[in-house]
LUMKOLDREN-940027 format. One record per residue: x, y, z of N, C-alpha, C in turn; residue in three letters. Coordinates in steps of 0.2 Angstrom, whole numbers, plus 5000, padded with zeros to 4 digits. Example, Ala and Ser with C-alpha at 12.3 -4.5 7.8 and 13.67 -1.06 7.14 Angstrom:
<atoms>
506649725039506249785039506649845039ala/506449895035506849955036506450005039ser/
</atoms>
This chain:
<atoms>
625765946996625565876995624765886993met/624665846988623965856985623765776984ser/623065776983622765706982622265716976asn/622065656973621665656967620965686968ser/620765686975620065716976620165796976ser/620665826977620765896977620965926970ser/621165886966621465906959620865916954ile/620765976952620165986947620465996940thr/621166006939621466016933622165996933his/622465986927623165976927623466036923phe/624166046923624566086920624966056915leu/624866066908625266036903625966076902leu/626366036899627066066897626966116891leu/627166176891627066216886627666206881pro/627466226874628066216869628466276869phe/628266336872628666396872628466446877ala/628866486879628766536884628566606882asp/628866616876628666686873628066686868thr/627766736868627166746864627266726857arg/627766756854627866736847627966666845glu/628366626849628466556848627766516850leu/627366546854626766506855626266516849gln/626266576846625966576840626166536834leu/626866536834627166496829626966416830trp/626966396836626766326837626066316835his/625566366837624866366835624866356827phe/625166396823625066396816625466326813trp/625966306816626266246814625866186815leu/625566186821625066126822624466126818phe/624266196817623666196812623766176805leu/624366186803624566166796624666086796gly/624966056801625065986802624365956802ile/623865986806623165956807622865956800ser/622866006796622566016790622865966785leu/623465956785623865906781623565836782ala/623565826789623365756791622565746789ala/622165796790621465786788621365776781leu/621765816777621665816769621965746767leu/622565726769622765666767622365596769gly/622165596775621765536777621065546774asn/620765596774620065606771620065586763asp/620665596760620665576753620765506752leu/621065476757621165396757620465366759ile/620165396764619565366766618965376761ile/618965436758618465446753618565406746thr/619165406744619365366738619265286739ser/619465266745619365196746618665176746thr/618265216749617565206750617165206743ala/617365256739616965266733617165226727cys/617865206727618065176721617965096722asp/617665066717617464996718618164956717gln/618664986713619264946712619664936719his/619464976724619864976730619464946736leu/618964906734618564866739618864796740his/619464806742619864736744620064746751thr/620264686754620564686761621064736762pro/621564736758622164786759621864856760arg/621464876756621164946756620664956762tyr/620364906763619864906769620264916775phe/620864886776621264896782621564966782phe/621764986776622065056775621565106777leu/620865096775620365146777620365146785leu/620365096788620365086796620965126799asn/621465116796622165146798622065226798leu/621765246792621665316791621165346796ser/620665306798620165336803620565336810leu/620965286811621365296818621765346818leu/622165366812622565416812622265486813asp/621665496810621265556811621065566818leu/620865506821620665516828621265526833gly/621865506831622465516835622665586835cys/622665616829622865686829622365736832ile/621765706831621165756834621165746842ser/621465696845621465696852622065736855thr/622565736851623165766854623265846853met/623165856846623365926844622865986846val/622165976846621766036847621866066854pro/621966026859622066056866622766096866lys/623266066863623866096863623866166859ser/623466166853623466226850623066276853met/622466256857622166306861622566336866ala/622966296870623366326875623866376873asn/624166356867624666406864624266476862ser/623666466859623366526857623166566862leu/622866536868622566576873623066586879trp/623766566878624266566883624066546890asp/623866476890623766446896624066376896thr/624066336901624266266902623766226904arg/623166246906622666206910622366156905asp/622166096908621766046905621366016911ile/620666016910620265986916620465916918ser/620265896924620365826926619965776921tyr/619365796919618965756915619265756908thr/619465806905619765816898620465776898ala/620765776904621465736904621265666904cys/620765636908620565566908620365546901ala/619965596897619665576891620265576886ala/620765616886621365616882621765556883gln/621865526889622165466890621765406887ile/621165406888620765356886620765346878phe/620665406875620565406867621265386864phe/621865416867622465406864622665336865phe/622565306871622665236872622265186868ser/621665206867621165166863621465166855phe/621665226853621865236846622565206845leu/622965216849623665186849623665116849phe/623265086854623265006854622864976848ser/622365016846621964986840622464986834ser/622865046833623265056827623764996827glu/624064986833624564936833624264866831tyr/623664846834623364786832623264786825ser/622964836822622864836815623464836810leu/623964866812624664856809624864776809leu/624764746814624864676815624464636810thr/623764656809623364616805623564636798ile/623764696796623964716789624564676787met/625064656792625664616791625364546789ser/624864516792624564456790624264456783tyr/623964516781623664526774624264526769asp/624864556771625364556766625664486765cys/625664446771625964376771625564336766tyr/624864336767624464296763624464316756val/624464376755624464406748625064376744ala/625664376747626264356744626464286745ile/626364256750626564186752625964136750cys/625364156751624764116749624264146745lys/624464166739623964206735623364166732pro/623464096732622864056730622364056735leu/622564066741622064056747621864126749his/622064176746621964246748621164256749tyr/620764236744620064256745619764216750gly/619964156752619664116757619864136764ser/620464156765620764176771620564246773leu/620464286768620364356769619664376766leu/619164346767618464366764618264426768gly/617664446765617364516768617264506776ser/616964446777616764436784617364426789arg/617864396786618464386790618764456791ala/618764496786619064566787618764606792cys/618064606792617664646797617764616804val/617864556805617964526811618664546814his/619164546809619864566812619864636813met/619564676809619564746811619164766817ala/618664736818618264736824618664716830ala/619064666830619464636835620064686837ala/620264726832620864776833620564836837ala/619964856835619564916838619364896845trp/619164826846618864806852619464796857gly/620064776855620664766859620864836861thr/620864876857621064946859620664976864gly/619964966863619464996868619564966875phe/619664896875619764866882620364886885leu/620964886881621564906884621564976887asp/621165026883621165096885620665096892ala/620165066892619665066897620065036904leu/620464986903620764956909621365006912leu/621765036907622265076909621965146912his/621465176909621265236911620865226918thr/620465176919620165166925620665156931ala/621165116929621765106934622165166936ser/622365206931622765266932622365316936ala/621765326935621365376938621065356945phe/621165296946620965266953621565276958ser/622165296956622665306960622665376964leu/622865376970622965436974623565476971pro/623465536970623965576967624265626972leu/624965616973625265656978625865696975cys/625965696969626465736966626265806963gly/625765836965625565896961625065886955gly/625065936951624665926945624965946939asn/625665956939626065976933626265916929ala/625965906923626165846918626765866914val/627265826914627865846910627765826903glu/627265846899627165836892626565876890gln/626565886883626065926880625365896880phe/625265836882624665806882624665756888phe/624065736891624065686896624265616894cys/624665586897624865516896624865476902gly/624865406902624865366908625465366912ile/626065366908626665376912626765436916pro/626465496913626565556917626065556923his/625465526922625065526928625365476933ile/625665426931626065376936626565416940leu/626865466937627365506940627065546946lys/626465566945626165606950625765566956leu/625765496955625465456960625865446966ser/625565426971625965406977626365346976cys/626965346978627465296977627265226978ser/626865216983626665146985626065126982his/625765156977625065146975624965126967ser/625565126964625565126957625665056954tyr/625765006958626064936956625464906952leu/624864916953624364886949624364906942arg/624464976941624464996934625164976931glu/625664976935626264946932626164876929val/625864836933625664766931625264766924gly/624764816924624464816917624864836912leu/625364886913625764906908626264846906leu/626464806910626964756909626564706904val/625864686906625464646902625364676895leu/625264736894625164766888625864766884ser/626464776887627064766884627164696881cys/626964646885627064576883626564566877leu/625964586877625564576871625864616865leu/626164676866626464716861627064676858ala/627464646862627964606860627764546856leu/627164516858626964456854626764486847gly/626464546846626264566840626864586836cys/627364606839627964626836628364566833phe/628364506837628664446835628264416829val/627564426829627164406823627364446817phe/627364506818627564556812628264536809ile/628764526813629364506811629364436808val/629064386811628964326808628664326801gly/628164366800627764376794628264396788ser/628664446790629064486785629664436784tyr/629864396788630464346786630164306781val/629564276782629264236777629164266770lys/628964336771628764376765629464386761ile/629964406764630564416760630864356757phe/630764296761631064236758630664216752arg/629964226752629564216746629764266740ala/629864326742629964376737630664366733val/631164346737631764336734631864276730leu/631364226731631364166727630964176720ser/630664236719630264246713630864256708val/630764226702631264226697631264296693pro/630764326692630664386688630764446692ser/631164496689631264556693630664596694glu/630264596688629564636689629164606694gln/629164536695628764506701628964526707gly/629664526708629964546715629764626716arg/629864666711629664736712628964746714his/628464706711627764716713627664696720lys/627964636722627864616729628164666734ala/628764686732629064736737628664796737phe/628364826732627964886732627364876736ser/627164816737626564796740626664796748met/627264776750627364766757627764816760cys/628164856756628664906759628364966762leu/627764986760627465046763627265026770pro/626964966771626764946777627364936782his/627864906779628464896784628764966786leu/628665016782628965086784628565116789ala/627865106789627365126794627465096800val/627565026800627664986806628365006809val/628865016805629565036808629465106812ser/629165156808629065226811628665216818leu/628165176818627665176824628065136830phe/628365086828628765046833629365076836val/629765106832630365136834630265196838ser/629765236836629665296841629365286847thr/628865236847628465216853628965176858gly/629465136855629865106859630365156863thr/630565206859631065256862630765296867phe/630065306866629765356871629665316878val/629465256877629265216884629865176887tyr/630365166883630965116885631565156886leu/631565226884632265256884632465266891lys/633165266892633465266899633265336902pro/633265346908633065406911633565456910ser/634265436909634765486908634665526902ser/634265496897634165526891633565576891phe/633265576897632565616897632765686899ser/632365726895632365796896631765826893ser/631465886896630865906894630865926886pro/631365956884631365976877631365906872ser/631865856874631865796870631165756871leu/630865756876630265726877629765756872asp/629765816872629265856868629365836860leu/629965836858630165826851629965746849val/630165706854629965636852629265616853val/628865656857628165646858627765666852ser/628065726849627765756843627865706837val/628465676837628665626832628165566832arg/628065536837627665476837626865486838tyr/626665546840625965556840625665606835ser/626065646832625765696827626065686820val/626665666820626965656813626665596809val/626565536812626265476808625665486805pro/625165526808624465536804624565576798pro/625165616798625265656792625665616787val/626165576789626665546785626365476782val/625865446786625665376783625265386776asn/624865436775624565436769625065446763pro/625565486764626065496759626465426758leu/626565386763626965326762626565276758ile/625865276760625465226756625365246749tyr/625365306748625165326741625765346736ser/626365346739626965366736627065326730leu/626965256730627165206725626565166724arg/625965186725625365146724624965176719asn/625065156713624665186707623965176707gln/623665126710622965116711622665166715glu/622965186721622765236725622865306722leu/623365316719623465376715622965396710lys/622765346706622265346701621565366704asp/621465326710620765336713620765406716ala/621265436719621265506722621265556716val/621565546711621565586705620865586702arg/620565536702619865526699619365566704lys/619465556711619065596715619165666715leu/619765686715619865766715619665796708val/619765756702619465786696618765786696thr/618365736699617665736699617365796703gly/617765806709617565866713617665926710cys/618165936707618366006703617866016697val/617765956694617265966688616565986691ser/616365946696615665966699615666036701ala/616166066704616166126707616166176701ala/616566166696616566206690615866206687ile/615566146686614866146683614366186687his/614466176694613966216698614066296697cys/614666316697614766386696614566416690leu/614666376684614366396678613666396678leu/613366346681612566346681612366406685ser/612666426690612466476694612566546690ser/613066546686613166606683612666616677ala/612566556674612066566668611366576671met/611166556677610566566680610466636681gly/611066666684611066746685610966786679ser/611266766674611166796667610466796665gln/610166736665609466726663609066776667cys/609166776674608666816678608766896676arg/609366916674609466986673609266996666ser/
</atoms>
C-alpha cells in the first residue's frame, strides 16, 4: 500500500522487453517525430510567409500544426529515452507535466477543430458574409478561446488528479501518463471529484461534436444543391480534409476512453494510444496538403527558395575560397 506523499516516480508501460525491439521502437519513434516536425514546420512556415495564405482557413491550420507539434513533443521524447536507456521511470513532476500538456493540447485541438468546422460552414453556406463573420480580430479571439479552454481544462484535471491519494502503487499501464491511468492508482473512495470533472468534459465534448455534425449536415445540403460539378468538387475539396481529421481524432479518442473493459489489454491499449496521440501529428499535414493546390504551391515555393539560397551560399563560399587562394 502506497500513497501520493511517498511516490517520487512512476513506472511506464514498456513497448518491448528485448533490447533489439526497444531499439527498433526508438528508431521508429524518431522517424515519426522527424516526419511530424518536418510536415508541420513546412505548414507553419509556408502559412506565415506566403501572403496568399493569410486567410482564416490557413490561420486556423497554422494553430492546428502548432498543437500537433506540441502533442507529439509531449508524448514521444520520454518514451524514446526510456527505450534507449532501458528504463521505465518517469518522475512525479514529469508525469504531472505530461498530463497537463497533453490535456491542454488535446482539448485545445478539439476546440480548434470545432471552430474550423464553423469556418467551413461560413465559407460554403454564407460566402457573402465570410469577411464580416471571420475577420482577423474574430479569428484571433476564436483561436485564443480554443487555447484558453484547453489550458483551463488541463489545469482543473491535473490539479484534481494529483490531489488524490494514490493507493494502487506507481505502475502506469500506458507508455505515457494519462488521467485515466492515474485514477486507477487512486484510492477507490477518493476519485469521484475527478470523475465529475471528466463527465463535465465529456458533455462539453459532446456539445462540440453535435455542433460539428450539424455544421456538416448544412454543408452537404448546400454542396449538393450546387448545380455545377466543378463547384461541388471545389466545395468538397475545401471541407473533406477537415472532416477526415475530425473523424480520425474523434474515432480514436472515443475508442480509447469509452471502450468496454472486456476489450482492454496492454498491447491493444498501446496500439490505440499510439494511433490517437502519435499518428495524427504526422498524418494531418498530409491530409491537408494532399488536395490543396494553394498549400502545395506555397510549400514548393518555400523549399525552392531555401534550396536556391543554400546553393547561392555554397557557391559564394567556394568563389571566396578561390579568390583567397
